[in-house]
C-alpha positions as CSV (number, residue, x, y, z in Angstrom):
1,X,10.3,-44.4,-4.5
2,X,12.8,-44.1,-7.3
3,X,10.0,-43.6,-9.9
4,X,8.5,-40.8,-7.8
5,X,11.9,-39.1,-7.5
6,X,12.5,-39.3,-11.2
7,X,9.0,-38.0,-11.9
8,X,9.4,-35.0,-9.7
9,X,12.9,-34.3,-11.0
10,X,11.5,-34.4,-14.5
11,X,8.7,-32.0,-13.5
12,X,11.2,-29.6,-11.9
13,X,13.5,-29.6,-15.0
14,X,10.4,-29.1,-17.2
15,X,9.3,-26.0,-15.2
16,X,12.9,-24.7,-15.1
17,X,13.4,-25.1,-18.9
18,X,10.0,-23.6,-19.6
19,X,10.8,-20.6,-17.5
20,X,14.1,-20.1,-19.3
21,X,12.4,-20.4,-22.7
22,X,9.8,-17.9,-21.6
23,X,12.4,-15.6,-20.3
24,X,14.4,-15.7,-23.6
25,X,11.1,-15.1,-25.6
26,X,10.2,-12.1,-23.5
27,X,13.6,-10.6,-23.9
28,X,13.2,-10.8,-27.7
29,X,9.5,-9.7,-27.6
30,X,8.7,-8.0,-24.3
31,X,5.1,-8.5,-23.1
32,X,2.7,-5.6,-23.4
33,X,1.7,-5.8,-19.8
34,X,3.6,-4.2,-16.9
35,X,5.3,-6.8,-14.8
36,X,7.3,-4.8,-12.3
37,X,5.0,-2.4,-10.4
38,X,2.8,-4.9,-8.6
39,X,3.2,-4.6,-4.8
40,X,1.4,-7.8,-3.8
41,X,0.2,-11.1,-5.3
42,X,-2.5,-13.5,-4.1
43,X,-2.1,-17.1,-5.1
44,X,-4.9,-19.6,-4.9
45,X,-4.5,-23.4,-5.5
46,X,-3.9,-26.9,-4.4
47,X,-1.4,-27.3,-1.5
48,X,-1.0,-23.5,-1.3
49,X,-1.2,-21.9,2.1
50,X,1.3,-24.1,3.8
51,X,0.4,-27.3,2.1
52,X,-3.4,-26.9,2.7
53,X,-5.7,-29.1,0.5
54,X,-7.0,-25.8,-1.0
55,X,-5.4,-22.6,0.2
56,X,-4.2,-19.1,-0.6
57,X,-1.0,-17.1,-0.1
58,X,-0.5,-13.4,0.0
59,X,3.0,-12.2,-1.1
60,X,4.2,-8.6,-0.4
61,X,7.4,-6.9,-1.5
62,X,9.7,-5.8,1.3
63,X,12.5,-4.4,-0.8
64,X,13.4,-4.9,-4.4
65,X,13.9,-8.7,-5.0
66,X,12.8,-9.7,-1.5
67,X,9.2,-10.5,-0.5
68,X,7.4,-12.2,2.4
69,X,4.4,-14.4,2.1
70,X,1.8,-15.7,4.4
71,X,-1.0,-18.2,3.7
72,X,-3.7,-20.4,5.0
73,X,-6.3,-22.8,3.8
74,X,-8.3,-25.9,4.4
75,X,-6.3,-27.3,7.4
76,X,-3.0,-25.6,7.1
77,X,-0.9,-22.4,7.2
78,X,2.4,-21.3,6.0
79,X,4.9,-18.4,5.7
80,X,8.1,-17.7,3.8
81,X,10.7,-15.3,2.6
82,X,11.1,-15.1,-1.2
83,X,14.0,-14.1,-3.4
84,X,13.0,-12.9,-6.9
85,X,15.7,-13.0,-9.6
86,X,14.2,-10.1,-11.5
87,X,12.4,-6.9,-10.5
88,X,8.7,-7.3,-9.5
89,X,6.7,-10.2,-8.3
90,X,5.4,-11.7,-11.5
91,X,8.4,-14.0,-12.1
92,X,9.9,-17.2,-10.7
93,X,11.7,-17.2,-7.4
94,X,13.3,-19.2,-4.6
95,X,11.3,-19.4,-1.3
96,X,12.5,-20.5,2.2
97,X,9.2,-21.5,3.8
98,X,7.5,-23.1,6.8
99,X,4.5,-25.3,6.2
100,X,2.2,-26.3,9.1
101,X,-0.2,-29.0,7.9
102,X,-3.3,-29.5,10.0
103,X,-4.5,-27.9,13.2
104,X,-5.7,-29.1,16.6
105,X,-6.6,-32.8,16.5
106,X,-6.0,-32.9,12.7
107,X,-2.4,-31.6,12.9
108,X,-0.1,-33.8,10.9
109,X,3.3,-32.2,10.5
110,X,5.5,-29.1,10.4
111,X,8.0,-28.7,7.6
112,X,10.7,-26.1,6.8
113,X,12.7,-25.8,3.6
114,X,13.5,-24.3,0.2
115,X,11.3,-24.4,-2.9
116,X,11.5,-23.2,-6.4
117,X,8.4,-21.4,-7.5
118,X,7.7,-21.1,-11.2
119,X,5.4,-18.2,-12.3
120,X,4.1,-17.7,-15.8
121,X,2.9,-14.3,-16.9
122,X,-0.5,-15.8,-17.7
123,X,-1.1,-16.5,-14.0
124,X,-0.1,-20.2,-13.7
125,X,2.2,-21.1,-10.8
126,X,3.8,-24.3,-9.7
127,X,6.2,-25.0,-6.7
128,X,8.6,-27.8,-6.0
129,X,11.2,-28.3,-3.3
130,X,12.3,-30.2,-0.2
131,X,11.5,-29.7,3.4
132,X,13.0,-30.9,6.7
133,X,10.4,-32.5,8.9
134,X,10.4,-30.4,12.1
135,X,7.5,-32.0,14.0
136,X,5.1,-34.9,13.4
137,X,1.9,-35.7,15.3
138,X,0.8,-39.1,16.6
139,X,-1.8,-39.1,13.8
140,X,1.0,-38.6,11.3
141,X,3.2,-41.4,12.9
142,X,0.2,-43.8,12.8
143,X,-0.2,-43.1,9.1
144,X,3.4,-44.1,8.5
145,X,3.0,-47.2,10.7
146,X,0.1,-48.3,8.5
147,X,2.6,-48.1,5.6
148,X,5.1,-50.1,7.6
149,X,7.7,-47.3,7.4
150,X,9.1,-44.6,9.6
151,X,8.5,-40.9,8.9
152,X,11.2,-39.4,6.6
153,X,13.5,-36.7,7.7
154,X,13.1,-34.8,4.4
155,X,9.9,-34.7,2.3
156,X,8.9,-33.3,-1.1
157,X,7.0,-30.0,-1.1
158,X,4.9,-29.1,-4.1
159,X,1.8,-27.0,-5.1
160,X,0.0,-25.7,-8.1
161,X,-2.2,-22.7,-8.5
162,X,-3.2,-19.4,-10.1
163,X,-1.9,-16.0,-9.0
164,X,-3.5,-12.6,-9.2
165,X,-1.4,-9.4,-9.0
166,X,-2.6,-6.5,-6.8
167,X,-1.5,-3.0,-7.6
């Protein structure tokens, strides 16, 4: 468990440092493309859409710096409110989100928590955070029993994907 924690901590630090380096580089040499007038973004990827195996999210600006997102995918759905540090949507942000993994008889768990979402101007995005386990199904409990452990109170949230701005 300690190895996994250190791995994800290293991954988080790498994305954060990469974002800072990119930010400094863009201040010295601003990109040619417009980054602030996009009103929505669609993200497609692995564990997007509320932790779906493959899913998509739609993020829309409410007011400057604040956006909402909703998503769904292969057996999951999610929603969140996002705080962007800079104007526009094509930058990294903090999200407070709800993930509902599974549906019907395949429902596994519901999770709520903060995540840091890294966005690169080329379209790559990665997300990492922690979530409070709100609900777990019998199917989920049985999976933990097979591992001879109890369900955790807090779990790691992560995803990777590609985003597409919409004007």
